[in-house]
Steps between C-alpha positions, in 0.01 A plus 500: 500500500337595828122506501324765704147590581379818329465678829865454600732665251875468484503879488312710753433796273235762542224499246323804360496735207810649343577869495589621149778755476295687244124490525437300184163404355344210689286251310222364719531137419205426725145622456563708190628203303338189641142615516500866407153524352329312779667701775521841336258647753685330783869521418476836325187672623541427869872582487424839348232563756762479773736743334266729309155422645178440317615347173348159572162611372639579154633146458217330679415142407554520123737205515338318794142467381544137391540392863215446746425810701600344832840398357561849363410656833724261691790567260463872551480454877816288503682752282392801705581342836834372368592841365393672820719264703788548255467876522503495881808278512676716243418820689639348819824404324531847351432660838765280661749581226437874521518491879834321484633751247387791718667364812833403343623858453764650727556869423790515745711328238848653463581671172846349470350169394415663169871482431549127559733358235295258288801269476550466876323169554510289816758680705447261790482120522258346255479483123322686219482374144348621176395152383306243696676275749469125455279258691213733589121490497253786532366550853308831494443819305412856603498836328583867538475822299720806488354847531367650177771514227776381734687172476558525127874450544556290811382387842731452801410271791658362817406262785353647818719801590826361361579750224844346453327211323314713250438369150403707195284359222478676166152539354406228250723248675497255791752427775526224758641532851551273799610645833661315790219586742121483529329814366166644610492825306635620166562874475509644151482816295464581131709754316311830507331434836571719804423229757534130553236229515509164668356156436437245771649160424581181690824400333703213642876516461490198269253668264572712195316824429459636148387845390385577150443868413292569191336814359123519476232768501399580856125537545268501799279204591235591243769568236377859467853634484588742782862434408462338157874511432770239467624406845721230647314191621658241728451124503658326799533121521636280775660170398559181695798271446433163337676166469458498122656711225294800386556855377334795324634554146254774395298767678226703334551879476879477482755522217285754316197274454155529655426128495678165474293202382507161322788295646711262292786305658781306330769294670794458262738206465758697701256541790427866429145615573360758257182676613308672220210745544279745315578852622211737432445873516317728580269236653440126510257478210555213256538755222727741689845563354694184588864389500634150550754515782710244682738441789757221546604312811813286509460389863169317489280808547677642806589820314409655167662717234379844407186518284570483127275551198493195275373646173609859446295686243596810307235744387169644616331228704165675470500446124618140535196387695160402365143616562615830649725343764873526553731214404451192720788251518412197710384138526850352514548121491874422539672162460864388497620247243682202649878470473457195274278686252589470134439872451629776729571294816440700817325786323214670685205578274260773610192532276252772592217709356475859385160655561359148550489480122840404355767258625863604544804319638843570648766260628803482728812284461665609826262388775278806469776760541439651157229459239484511122311761303140388490316409182143432396410137431304484173209270416410396854186711545180512300477878517448791266701823496310629802228369732133600501507748787127563542391138528325427828237262631270579209729270301344216702153649441468646851421871515667549838790733424318806634273569795181637346131443556442385142731200539349381830351189336835403352666554837240280662550226242876513542480485879249218486739294291771553762290453811248232426571293192852428626602434142865527416520735198732244339205257497270752332503528117387863533842576647724247330377589152671837555839346577619533143669747269804721565635495855444820697695421817807277522685371804825306550519285813540643753719398681720254304571285195624141470774304322403140431723195531540504121634857505180656364394825668135572576377848592149494654263767380135595473288730288155659519266698282436821695749729674251674728371857510649765724268578790382857547182704485221245458733238344529193720818292535328165441668439165846535654434179693390315189826548316571201725254295297783353304627186332838347568776451246874433495792630297748232387872522420720207396819703456557657839279802443637612163171435320147446626160374390156464654370166618152387407191676634399363840152357542285749690416265786448700819715787376860610514696792636835568665669161529825316557628159390688203645617182329438164666741207488286329235553794267152651530466875564262625770356853492359662814299816430306786648129478426241766420339467847253781427151369561642161402661216698793635704767233467837465327514330160721222364568365152745245368699439182635162386685630192748750645260792491369467147147443634336515843192341652197717584574679831310365800451628856722399792238523773749468786665832408269797542525829314401843633234686307639579151793263559867569563842431352617177659805286431601136470827310527612137519705333773641152540297197388258711297376684808308808382481822702246777426504841672191721508288701745259290707247766600271450799123542453396860442318689774459830317183706476470403134540130580224523761272665245587233245419230752168668578387488138650148468756612246754216504814703442799494735631857521835398645823695465869422474618378837682213672753390238540124537679213330320182393687174449414208270673163530316347201605722208232762553204265534434598863632774729458349842753711693493875554727741685425859593777743407354841591191555718444859383422672174720326246454436134696409189781247521799344328653165602837332440624164632854379564646220708205451734429871541229726365567867433186714484483865398161656573312827549420611855287797607452693826173626654337830409614805702226650720475835320230497233141420585401384153789252481411349835131474416590343166712245684190380685281514191725292275767367743791378284318557171691816423778445250796388709774762508808319633710666767799275427625171355605228744755229416479194718673163501304191607645154561285218359 
């Protein structure tokens, strides 16, 4: 495994914030959560002063009065200067974007191009494909917008003035093209427009160009709504060729879904790669209506099948959800039984959750081509008929679920515990005494399960005691982050998945969350887990079992593997000679406005986001992770690993920068950097030789 310095990635990808196809609710995982009470006048009051003017006085100092006056004044100065700088930068980007839009129109465009046949792709030399080419890496991204209400069916584009090489892209899809010549300008028009536009590009003849067209509400820079109607939006990417295998199995805002998240990858005994994902709509919220979908590749990830739905459900999905949400099917953890298994050799088991509350399972006996009817697994959750939907942070005796003057003292106490005492909640009896009773939130994996040498199957899981309140009005989203305050568990089957039982309760240790398992040559089972990482130490967790998963040791921190704030789904796999590989973001230090304010008041919280997916390597069975390799230098998040014959296969989320259209989004980017919930643009599959 090659070792690289953090600053020199194997992929030269742009960083930045993703652009959601639908403008979904964004949870501010920065100031609001980490030190909300202490910074309410800064992160809320000053922000509102920029956009609405004058509100700072109403919120003034109620939550800051415990600090010395000079510290409060310096914190406010840092926040105000940071926000002023962020606003100026954002305004400049918006001005540049609007200027480019205004100058890319050509009203001399000929009407006959309205009648271009959408099937007439690539009439000249070159190639155009509807799925990603192989061996590519992201080089750049830029954006465009159709005129108001246009582009809702298709966009047609061509290089320079060569209309014979025109390509048409249907809305809610993506196409890839490579021409046999350098290109400096892309001309394009949207259906319903009476003129063309152009985009300046420096495209080498060896590079691929992709265009994704997706519908979104078109607003002006202040989001006031001079159009305020669904309009075609364009995301262009250029792609360099690589000397390693890679491809794009999934793209957000295609195939009828607004968002694709939570990768899970399985390599079968026949060499087939199956990429699973959660497909959400109408937004990327964790409680949005969600399907489990998958694609298969029989050529090592060079090409992929059409998207298929794994678990098809009959009935009204709105009534099948819980707590007022639509049905959520997700958290898959697949595993294939070995060919020498006593029960069901070669069968692929795919356990998953419904509504993060009950566990279901389906299986395939034909390499993932077809799947059985799914069924609920009984007696593997400690749950009642339905969860407690209105349980928030007050369950832990913190009155911080709403933003009101009367709970300022509770907010201050909560923030103080995060900022200054640096006490892991799992070390505090006030918190751990509440980790009892019926489970309120249940997860499986992700992204995979494990068959042991004995034939036993272990499904990693976790559970917690609050689900989290929906944000809105004066309700804060803090409790949504603390459904991650969980405890690990495993499900056990000794008959190839026909029947299941729960293993013993895990010791609390330093916590437990989304995790994956590997078995070492001595028979022990190692768990590598996401941690809470919310005002607590931001490292991965590990635990070990010496009795085939019946019991596990208390989870402890792996201080070589950092976590972003609030953690992230990582993955683990085993190579030759008990070499352990862990994939996870490796975020750089935060430089956001909120981080600067936190530093000013000496709040020791790292407000880092999901970026720089890397792979750590351990040669001593997970005791130390001395080697590290950067996989993606840009915004990149949740991962799934597989190993075969000296090669790693990694499936991970990748996101593009924010388009330069909306002032508030661009200011928010400076205020919280990568602390917005990551909305993936696509999944990337990459092969790595080790």
